[in-house]
N, C-alpha and C positions, 0 to 999 in steps of 0.2 A: 502494499499499498503508501503510494507516495505520501508525502507529508510538503507542507509550508510552512514558512517561519515568516514573520514578519515585522519588521523594524521602519521607521520615519522618521525624516529630518524636519525640523522647520530651521531654514534660513532668511536670516534678517541682515540687510546691507550687501554693498562689494564683499569682494574677495576677503581685500586689504584688513580691513576696519567692521566687517562684519561680524556675528557670530551664528552661530547654531545650536540645537539640541536634537540630541539624537533618541528617538523613545524606541525601547526594546516592548514591541507590541505584544507578540504570542507567550512569551515568560513572564512578562509585568515586571520585571526585574529594573523599571525605573527610566530616568532621563539621565541623558550623559550631557553636558555642555562641549563642544567643540567649536575653533577658530582656526583660523589660517595659521597664528602665530604658535599654538598649541601643536601645527602640522607640522610645519617649518623650522621651527626654532626648539623652545623648551614647552613640555606638557604643561606646565603650572596649573595641575589639578583636572586637567581637560583632557579626555581622549582625541584619538587621529582616527582617519581611515585604517591607516597603517597596524595601529592598535588592534584596531578590532578583527579585522585581517591576522594580527598575528593567537589572539584568544581563539579564532576560526581554526586556524592551522594546528598548534598544539594540540587543544583538544581531540578533534577530527586526525590525525597521526596518532595518536595516544590509545585513542579507539581501537585502531585500524593494526596498529601494533601489537595492542595487549589480544585481542582477537585472531592474531596468524600465531603468536606464543601458545595460547592457549592450543588452538587446533594444531598445533606441531607436538603437543605434551608438554610444554613447558612453559603452563601458566605464570605471569609474572607476579609477583609481591606487591610489586611495585613501580611504576614510571614515574618519572618526572620529567616532562618537557618544557624546552622553552622554545621561543620562536622570535628571531630579530627579522622585522622588518624593515630595509633601508628605504627611505623615499628622499630622493633628493629633487627642489625644486625644480621645473625647467623640464626633468628629463621623467618623474614620473619614478613608482617602486624600482628599485635597480637591483634586489635582491633578498632572498630570504634564505637565514639558516636558522636550524632546527638541531638544537642539541634535548639529545635523551641519555639519562641515566637510569639504569636498570638495575631491579633485583630481581634475576631470573634463576631459582635455583635449579641445579642442572643443568643449565647452559654455560658455557663457554663464548668467550670475547669475539671470536669469530663468527660464530652463529646468532651473537645477538646483531652484530654490526649486518650480517645478512640479513636479518629477519625487518631491521630498520630501514636498510636501504630498498627492502621490497614495499614497507608500509609507507616511505614516502613516497614511492615511485605511485602508487596504489590508492591512497587515500582520498578519496572525493574533491577534499578541496587540494590537495596538490595537483588531481586532474584538471580541476578549475584553473589553477594557478600556473598551467603550462607556458604562458606568455613571458614568468620570470624565473631566473635562474635560481633552481633550491640545493642549498649544501645540505650536509649534515655531518653531526659530529656526533656517535653514540657509544656509549662505553656501559659497562658492569658497574654496579656499585661496590 
């Protein structure tokens, strides 16, 4: 069964001096302010499209890796994934780096790295982001 999740943004003003609010409609987790400055300079308590992508990518990757590891008979005890999404004004998103550290009883570092590479390639968010370079660092705890 297909699912659809929804968020919306209300933006007021021009790009440089304006501001917006992103509302997470499906989950009801609330609203987050966004500005050009929070996207291109310091966050200052506001989010950005890149941070939202980082959250989506890190959670999707973790789910995909957990599923693959369990399917191979080595379910993880814990996975901690960080996604760094780099934005260059005037160019756009120039890369995403995933870093995963896992506790996986019965699996060696080579097997973990291989499973992580497969999850990077096959998680739905990675597939949606094929227009950018995605790199990975994977290590066992």
